[in-house]
C-alpha positions as CSV (number, residue, x, y, z in Angstrom):
1,X,0.0,0.0,0.0
2,X,1.6,3.4,-1.0
3,X,2.7,5.4,1.9
4,X,1.7,8.7,0.5
5,X,-1.9,7.6,-0.2
6,X,-4.5,9.4,1.9
7,X,-7.1,7.2,3.6
8,X,-10.1,8.2,5.7
9,X,-8.9,6.1,8.6
10,X,-5.8,8.3,8.9
11,X,-7.9,11.2,10.2
12,X,-8.1,9.3,13.5
13,X,-4.3,9.3,14.0
14,X,-4.0,12.8,15.6
15,X,-6.6,12.0,18.4
16,X,-5.2,8.5,19.2
17,X,-3.1,9.7,22.2
18,X,-6.2,11.2,23.8
19,X,-8.5,8.2,23.5
20,X,-9.0,5.8,26.5
21,X,-6.8,2.8,26.1
22,X,-6.1,-0.5,27.8
23,X,-2.5,-1.7,27.4
24,X,-1.9,-5.2,26.0
25,X,-0.9,-7.8,28.7
26,X,2.8,-8.3,28.7
27,X,2.4,-12.1,29.3
28,X,-0.4,-14.7,29.1
29,X,-2.9,-13.9,31.8
30,X,-3.7,-17.0,34.1
31,X,-7.2,-18.3,34.1
32,X,-7.8,-17.4,37.7
33,X,-6.8,-13.8,37.0
34,X,-9.1,-13.8,33.9
35,X,-12.0,-14.9,36.1
36,X,-11.1,-12.2,38.6
37,X,-11.1,-9.4,36.0
38,X,-14.3,-10.7,34.5
39,X,-16.0,-10.8,37.9
40,X,-14.8,-7.2,38.6
41,X,-16.1,-6.0,35.2
42,X,-19.5,-7.6,35.8
43,X,-19.7,-6.1,39.4
44,X,-18.9,-2.6,38.1
45,X,-21.6,-3.0,35.4
46,X,-24.2,-4.3,37.9
47,X,-23.4,-1.4,40.3
48,X,-23.8,1.1,37.5
49,X,-27.2,-0.5,36.6
50,X,-28.4,0.5,40.1
51,X,-27.0,4.0,40.5
52,X,-29.7,6.5,39.5
53,X,-28.9,9.5,37.4
54,X,-28.6,12.7,39.4
55,X,-30.7,15.7,38.3
56,X,-33.6,14.0,36.6
57,X,-37.1,15.4,37.2
58,X,-39.4,12.8,35.7
59,X,-39.0,9.1,34.8
60,X,-42.6,8.2,34.4
61,X,-43.2,8.9,30.7
62,X,-43.5,6.1,28.1
63,X,-40.1,4.6,27.4
64,X,-39.5,4.7,23.6
65,X,-36.4,2.5,24.0
66,X,-38.2,-0.2,26.0
67,X,-38.1,-2.7,23.1
68,X,-34.3,-2.2,22.6
69,X,-33.2,-2.6,26.1
70,X,-32.9,-6.4,25.9
71,X,-30.0,-6.1,23.4
72,X,-28.5,-2.9,24.8
73,X,-28.0,-4.2,28.4
74,X,-29.4,-0.8,29.6
75,X,-31.4,0.1,32.7
76,X,-33.7,3.1,32.5
77,X,-32.9,6.1,34.7
78,X,-29.5,4.8,35.8
79,X,-25.9,5.3,34.7
80,X,-26.4,2.4,32.4
81,X,-29.2,4.2,30.5
82,X,-27.3,4.0,27.2
83,X,-26.0,0.5,28.0
84,X,-23.8,-0.9,25.2
85,X,-25.7,1.0,22.5
86,X,-22.7,3.3,21.6
87,X,-20.1,0.5,21.2
88,X,-22.5,-1.9,19.4
89,X,-23.6,0.8,17.0
90,X,-20.0,2.1,16.3
91,X,-18.7,-1.5,16.0
92,X,-21.3,-2.6,13.5
93,X,-21.2,0.7,11.4
94,X,-17.3,0.5,11.2
95,X,-17.5,-3.2,10.3
96,X,-20.0,-2.5,7.5
97,X,-17.9,0.4,6.2
98,X,-14.7,-1.7,6.2
99,X,-16.4,-4.8,4.8
100,X,-18.0,-2.8,1.9
101,X,-14.6,-1.2,1.2
102,X,-15.9,2.3,1.9
103,X,-13.1,2.6,4.4
104,X,-9.8,1.1,3.3
105,X,-8.3,-1.0,6.1
106,X,-5.6,-3.7,6.0
107,X,-6.2,-5.9,9.0
108,X,-2.9,-7.6,8.4
109,X,-1.0,-4.4,9.4
110,X,-0.8,-3.7,13.2
111,X,-1.0,0.1,12.5
112,X,-4.2,-0.3,10.5
113,X,-5.7,-2.5,13.2
114,X,-4.9,0.1,15.9
115,X,-6.3,2.9,13.8
116,X,-9.5,0.9,13.1
117,X,-10.0,0.2,16.8
118,X,-9.3,3.9,17.6
119,X,-11.9,4.9,15.0
120,X,-14.4,2.6,16.6
121,X,-13.7,4.1,20.1
122,X,-13.9,7.7,18.7
123,X,-17.2,7.0,16.9
124,X,-18.5,5.3,20.1
125,X,-17.7,8.4,22.2
126,X,-19.4,10.7,19.6
127,X,-22.5,8.4,19.6
128,X,-22.5,8.4,23.5
129,X,-22.5,12.3,23.6
130,X,-25.1,12.5,20.8
131,X,-27.4,10.0,22.5
132,X,-27.0,11.6,25.9
133,X,-27.9,15.1,24.4
134,X,-30.8,13.6,22.5
135,X,-32.2,11.8,25.6
136,X,-32.1,15.1,27.6
137,X,-33.5,17.2,24.7
138,X,-36.4,14.8,24.0
139,X,-37.7,15.3,27.6
140,X,-37.1,11.8,28.9
141,X,-36.0,13.2,32.2
142,X,-38.4,16.1,32.4
143,X,-38.9,19.3,30.5
144,X,-35.5,20.9,29.6
145,X,-36.8,24.2,31.0
146,X,-37.6,22.6,34.4
147,X,-34.2,20.8,34.4
148,X,-32.2,23.9,33.9
149,X,-28.8,24.1,32.2
150,X,-26.8,22.8,35.2
151,X,-28.9,19.6,35.6
152,X,-29.1,19.0,31.9
153,X,-25.3,19.3,31.6
154,X,-24.8,17.0,34.6
155,X,-27.0,14.3,33.1
156,X,-25.2,14.4,29.8
157,X,-21.8,14.3,31.7
158,X,-22.9,11.3,33.8
159,X,-24.0,9.4,30.7
160,X,-20.7,10.3,28.9
161,X,-18.6,9.0,31.8
162,X,-20.7,5.8,32.0
163,X,-20.2,5.4,28.3
164,X,-16.4,5.7,28.7
165,X,-16.5,3.1,31.5
166,X,-18.4,0.6,29.3
167,X,-15.8,1.1,26.4
168,X,-12.9,0.6,28.8
169,X,-14.5,-2.5,30.4
170,X,-15.2,-4.1,27.0
171,X,-11.6,-3.4,25.8
172,X,-10.2,-4.8,29.1
173,X,-11.9,-8.2,28.4
174,X,-11.2,-8.2,24.7
175,X,-7.5,-7.6,25.1
176,X,-7.2,-10.8,27.1
177,X,-7.4,-9.7,30.8
178,X,-10.8,-11.4,31.1
179,X,-13.1,-13.9,29.3
180,X,-15.0,-13.1,26.1
181,X,-16.1,-9.5,25.5
182,X,-17.9,-6.9,27.6
183,X,-20.8,-6.6,25.1
184,X,-21.6,-10.4,25.4
185,X,-21.1,-10.5,29.1
186,X,-23.4,-7.5,29.7
187,X,-26.2,-8.7,27.3
188,X,-26.2,-12.2,28.8
189,X,-26.2,-10.8,32.4
190,X,-29.1,-8.4,31.6
191,X,-31.2,-11.2,30.1
192,X,-30.5,-13.8,32.7
193,X,-31.2,-11.3,35.5
194,X,-34.6,-10.6,33.9
195,X,-35.4,-14.4,33.7
196,X,-34.3,-15.1,37.3
197,X,-36.3,-12.1,38.5
198,X,-39.5,-13.3,36.8
199,X,-39.0,-16.7,38.4
200,X,-38.3,-15.6,41.9
201,X,-39.6,-12.0,42.2
202,X,-41.1,-11.4,45.7
203,X,-43.1,-8.3,44.4
204,X,-46.8,-8.6,45.2
205,X,-49.5,-7.5,42.7
206,X,-53.2,-7.2,43.2
207,X,-54.8,-8.8,40.1
208,X,-58.4,-8.7,41.2
209,X,-58.2,-12.3,42.3
210,X,-56.3,-11.4,45.4
211,X,-52.7,-10.6,46.1
212,X,-50.2,-12.6,43.9
213,X,-46.5,-12.8,43.7
214,X,-44.8,-11.8,40.4
215,X,-42.3,-14.6,40.4
216,X,-43.6,-17.8,38.8
217,X,-42.0,-20.2,41.3
218,X,-42.8,-18.2,44.4
219,X,-46.4,-17.8,43.1
220,X,-46.6,-21.6,42.8
221,X,-45.8,-22.2,46.5
222,X,-48.0,-19.2,47.6
223,X,-51.0,-20.4,45.6
224,X,-50.6,-24.0,46.9
225,X,-50.4,-22.8,50.5
226,X,-53.1,-20.2,50.5
227,X,-55.8,-21.9,48.2
228,X,-58.0,-24.6,49.5
229,X,-58.5,-26.1,46.0
230,X,-55.0,-27.4,45.3
231,X,-55.8,-28.6,41.7
232,X,-57.2,-25.1,40.8
233,X,-54.2,-23.5,42.5
234,X,-51.8,-25.6,40.4
235,X,-53.8,-24.8,37.2
236,X,-53.6,-21.1,38.0
237,X,-49.8,-21.3,38.6
238,X,-49.4,-22.9,35.2
239,X,-51.7,-20.7,33.1
240,X,-52.3,-17.4,34.9
241,X,-52.5,-14.4,32.5
242,X,-50.4,-11.2,32.4
243,X,-47.9,-12.6,34.9
244,X,-45.0,-15.1,34.6
245,X,-46.3,-18.6,34.9
246,X,-44.9,-22.1,35.0
247,X,-45.8,-22.8,31.4
248,X,-43.6,-19.9,30.4
249,X,-40.8,-21.2,32.6
250,X,-40.9,-24.7,31.1
251,X,-41.1,-23.2,27.6
252,X,-37.9,-21.2,28.4
253,X,-36.1,-24.4,29.6
254,X,-37.3,-26.2,26.4
255,X,-35.9,-23.5,24.1
256,X,-32.6,-23.4,26.1
257,X,-32.2,-27.1,25.5
258,X,-33.1,-26.9,21.7
259,X,-30.7,-24.0,21.1
260,X,-27.8,-25.8,23.0
261,X,-28.6,-29.0,20.9
262,X,-28.4,-27.1,17.6
263,X,-25.1,-25.4,18.7
264,X,-23.4,-28.7,18.3
265,X,-24.3,-29.1,14.6
266,X,-21.2,-28.4,12.4
267,X,-19.2,-29.7,9.5
268,X,-15.4,-30.2,9.9
269,X,-13.5,-29.7,6.7
270,X,-10.2,-31.5,6.7
271,X,-7.3,-29.2,5.9
272,X,-3.5,-29.8,5.7
273,X,-0.3,-27.7,5.5
274,X,1.0,-27.4,2.0
275,X,4.7,-27.5,3.1
276,X,4.7,-29.7,6.2
277,X,3.5,-33.3,5.6
278,X,1.5,-34.9,8.4
279,X,0.3,-31.5,9.8
280,X,-3.4,-32.1,9.5
281,X,-6.3,-30.3,11.2
282,X,-9.9,-29.3,10.5
283,X,-11.8,-26.1,9.8
284,X,-15.2,-26.2,11.6
285,X,-18.2,-24.6,9.9
286,X,-21.0,-24.4,12.4
287,X,-24.8,-24.4,11.7
288,X,-25.0,-21.1,13.5
289,X,-22.1,-19.7,11.3
290,X,-22.9,-16.1,12.1
291,X,-23.8,-16.8,15.8
292,X,-26.4,-14.4,17.2
293,X,-25.6,-11.5,14.7
294,X,-28.8,-12.0,12.6
295,X,-31.1,-11.7,15.6
296,X,-29.2,-8.7,17.0
297,X,-29.5,-6.9,13.6
298,X,-33.2,-7.9,13.2
299,X,-34.0,-6.7,16.7
300,X,-32.2,-3.4,16.2
301,X,-34.2,-2.9,13.0
302,X,-37.6,-3.6,14.7
303,X,-36.7,-1.6,17.8
304,X,-35.9,1.5,15.7
305,X,-39.2,1.0,13.8
306,X,-41.0,0.9,17.2
307,X,-39.1,4.0,18.4
308,X,-39.9,6.2,15.4
309,X,-43.4,4.9,15.1
310,X,-44.2,5.7,18.8
311,X,-42.8,9.2,18.5
312,X,-44.7,9.9,15.2
313,X,-48.0,8.4,16.6
314,X,-47.8,10.7,19.7
315,X,-47.4,13.8,17.5
316,X,-49.7,12.8,14.6
317,X,-52.2,10.2,15.7
318,X,-54.7,10.8,12.9
319,X,-52.1,10.8,10.0
320,X,-52.7,7.9,7.6
321,X,-49.1,7.3,6.8
322,X,-48.2,7.3,10.5
323,X,-51.0,4.8,11.2
324,X,-49.7,2.6,8.5
325,X,-46.4,2.6,10.2
326,X,-48.0,1.8,13.6
327,X,-50.9,2.4,15.9
328,X,-50.1,2.4,19.7
329,X,-52.2,1.8,22.8
330,X,-51.3,2.4,26.4
331,X,-51.2,-0.7,28.7
332,X,-53.6,-0.2,31.7
333,X,-51.7,0.4,34.9
334,X,-48.4,0.9,33.1
335,X,-46.6,3.8,31.3
336,X,-45.7,1.5,28.4
337,X,-47.5,1.2,25.0
338,X,-48.0,-1.7,22.7
339,X,-48.6,-1.7,18.9
340,X,-52.2,-2.6,18.0
341,X,-52.1,-1.8,14.3
342,X,-49.9,-1.0,11.3
343,X,-46.5,-2.4,10.4
344,X,-45.2,-2.2,14.0
345,X,-48.1,-4.5,15.0
346,X,-47.4,-7.1,12.4
347,X,-43.6,-7.4,13.1
348,X,-44.3,-7.8,16.8
349,X,-44.8,-11.3,18.3
350,X,-48.2,-12.6,19.3
351,X,-48.4,-12.7,23.1
352,X,-50.3,-16.0,23.4
353,X,-51.8,-19.0,21.6
354,X,-55.2,-17.1,21.8
355,X,-53.7,-14.2,19.9
356,X,-52.4,-16.6,17.2
357,X,-55.9,-18.1,16.8
358,X,-57.7,-14.7,16.9
359,X,-55.4,-13.2,14.2
360,X,-53.6,-16.0,12.2
361,X,-52.5,-13.5,9.5
362,X,-50.5,-11.6,12.2
363,X,-48.7,-14.8,13.2
364,X,-48.0,-15.9,9.6
365,X,-46.7,-12.4,8.7
366,X,-44.5,-12.3,11.8
367,X,-43.1,-15.8,11.1
368,X,-42.3,-14.9,7.5
369,X,-40.7,-11.6,8.4
370,X,-38.4,-13.1,11.1
371,X,-37.3,-16.0,9.0
372,X,-36.6,-13.8,5.9
373,X,-34.9,-11.0,7.8
374,X,-32.6,-13.4,9.8
375,X,-31.6,-15.4,6.7
376,X,-30.9,-12.2,4.7
377,X,-29.0,-10.5,7.5
378,X,-26.9,-13.7,8.0
379,X,-25.9,-13.9,4.4
380,X,-25.2,-10.1,4.2
381,X,-23.1,-10.2,7.4
382,X,-20.6,-12.8,6.1
383,X,-19.9,-10.6,3.1
384,X,-19.2,-7.4,5.1
385,X,-17.5,-9.0,8.2
386,X,-14.7,-10.9,6.4
387,X,-16.1,-14.4,7.0
388,X,-17.3,-15.2,3.5
389,X,-16.0,-18.2,1.5
390,X,-13.6,-15.9,-0.4
391,X,-12.2,-14.4,2.9
392,X,-11.8,-17.8,4.5
393,X,-10.0,-19.2,1.4
394,X,-7.6,-16.2,1.6
395,X,-6.9,-16.7,5.3
396,X,-6.2,-20.4,4.8
397,X,-3.9,-19.7,1.8
398,X,-2.0,-17.1,4.0
399,X,-1.5,-19.9,6.6
400,X,-0.4,-22.2,3.7
401,X,-3.3,-24.5,4.4
402,X,-5.5,-26.3,1.8
403,X,-8.3,-28.8,1.8
404,X,-7.3,-32.4,2.1
405,X,-8.0,-34.4,-1.1
406,X,-8.5,-31.2,-3.2
407,X,-6.4,-29.0,-5.3
408,X,-5.6,-25.5,-4.0
409,X,-7.5,-24.0,-7.0
410,X,-10.7,-25.7,-5.9
411,X,-10.5,-24.4,-2.3
412,X,-12.9,-21.5,-2.9
413,X,-15.4,-23.8,-4.8
414,X,-15.5,-26.2,-1.9
415,X,-15.9,-23.5,0.8
416,X,-18.8,-22.0,-1.3
417,X,-20.6,-25.3,-1.0
418,X,-20.8,-24.9,2.8
419,X,-20.4,-21.4,4.1
420,X,-23.3,-19.5,2.3
421,X,-25.6,-22.4,3.0
422,X,-24.6,-22.5,6.7
423,X,-25.0,-18.7,7.0
424,X,-28.5,-18.7,5.3
425,X,-29.9,-21.9,6.9
426,X,-28.3,-21.0,10.3
427,X,-30.0,-17.6,10.2
428,X,-33.2,-19.3,9.3
429,X,-32.9,-21.6,12.3
430,X,-32.1,-18.8,14.6
431,X,-35.2,-16.9,13.3
432,X,-37.4,-20.1,13.7
433,X,-36.2,-20.7,17.3
434,X,-36.9,-17.0,18.2
435,X,-40.5,-17.4,16.8
436,X,-40.9,-20.7,18.6
437,X,-39.9,-19.1,21.9
438,X,-42.3,-16.1,21.3
439,X,-45.2,-18.4,20.4
440,X,-44.6,-20.6,23.5
441,X,-44.6,-17.5,25.6
442,X,-41.1,-18.1,27.0
443,X,-39.9,-15.8,29.8
444,X,-37.6,-12.9,28.5
445,X,-38.8,-13.0,24.8
446,X,-37.5,-15.2,22.1
447,X,-34.8,-12.7,21.1
448,X,-33.5,-12.5,24.7
449,X,-33.3,-16.2,25.2
450,X,-31.5,-16.8,21.8
451,X,-29.0,-14.1,22.7
452,X,-28.5,-15.5,26.3
453,X,-28.0,-19.1,25.2
454,X,-25.6,-18.3,22.3
455,X,-23.5,-16.1,24.5
456,X,-23.5,-18.6,27.4
457,X,-22.5,-21.3,24.9
458,X,-19.6,-19.1,23.7
459,X,-18.4,-18.8,27.3
460,X,-18.7,-22.6,27.7
461,X,-16.4,-23.0,24.6
462,X,-13.9,-20.5,26.1
463,X,-13.8,-22.6,29.3
464,X,-13.2,-25.8,27.3
465,X,-10.4,-24.0,25.3
466,X,-8.8,-22.8,28.5
467,X,-8.9,-26.3,30.0
468,X,-7.4,-27.7,26.8
469,X,-4.5,-25.2,27.2
470,X,-4.0,-26.5,30.7
471,X,-4.5,-23.1,32.3
472,X,-8.0,-23.5,33.8
473,X,-6.9,-24.8,37.2
474,X,-8.8,-23.7,40.3
475,X,-6.9,-25.8,42.8
């Protein structure tokens, strides 16, 4: 690459010394130490999720980002209001720009890798400030006039600092001090916390049938103890409406099991070293080739549709085009709204089997949309993320590896037989499992469960790898 050639990524170079940075570990970090740093990172995240923002006046308005919080690991009204939104957005945008060759980056050069990571950080910081200002200006924390300049500035500053902390924690894990990445850890924790809370929540709610506990398991014991008719109490614990029940819990366990089962599906392509005889290995192509990326992208798309549809419907409730985009209705006893018409309604999951029977077209449209979107996102992602058959063939050739029993010239052809199919079919399976979880009424939504299981399985694979390396010793 010519030295004198100007590239867009070079614009980041002057600000690199001012960006927050975590130094590379000088030696291999022991497994115990990795566990310690991962625990510290998780503890800091959970503490930030509980610290309320100083200076807010109101937090009772409808939350337009409610549908996005499952993938953003965010908690409303706290330091983790933005969650991982800035780093996820910046990471995906930069990956798309690099994959589509709009930004020229050579990942084989250390300087280019550092500049690319610096650009992601800078873009993440810009998004953090922009989102913080937008949140305050939109009146999420009260009217700006009531807040005053000082409180408005303090809220933005708190969100900015929390955003920097999230970026540093994510980089800390990714550079080898901990396990996995901060993004995966925070998403899985947020979803699992929600599932555990809905199972064991001690919060009491008056439903008109008397006081009930929110948690499905606690409600089971409470109903069996307090109700004289034990059969009816058991039936209510399994099928009660508008609150977590045992059927939802069992559905969640079932979906967990199915996803873990499908995670093991893969094709191992035998590869060998061109120069060294006897050096054979395999290149695994998993069914879930793109992991949970399709469902993250699909959820981000739908969440943004919900966000803009809600805002437009509040301002122009009688406009025909706005109604085609989505019609919203407030939930009784809650500040949240649900879509009841328009495109936003048809891309939202049915809430129960009764909803499916009452409006089968909604269920069919939702199923078709999820399957198509996940398959297309999966196929598109391999092209822009450097994991297509062409990219894998290039990587194998650089490592002087080729497929056993095939000529080097046929490597790309053989990879094209597996990778695009695995990406599309894997995306389709991810979409189907999401729909299955939603139709069964699983706790935490189909998207949340799929994200949690795939991330937990990734961590399981990390533990297995650490054991294989002989460093995962606890005693």
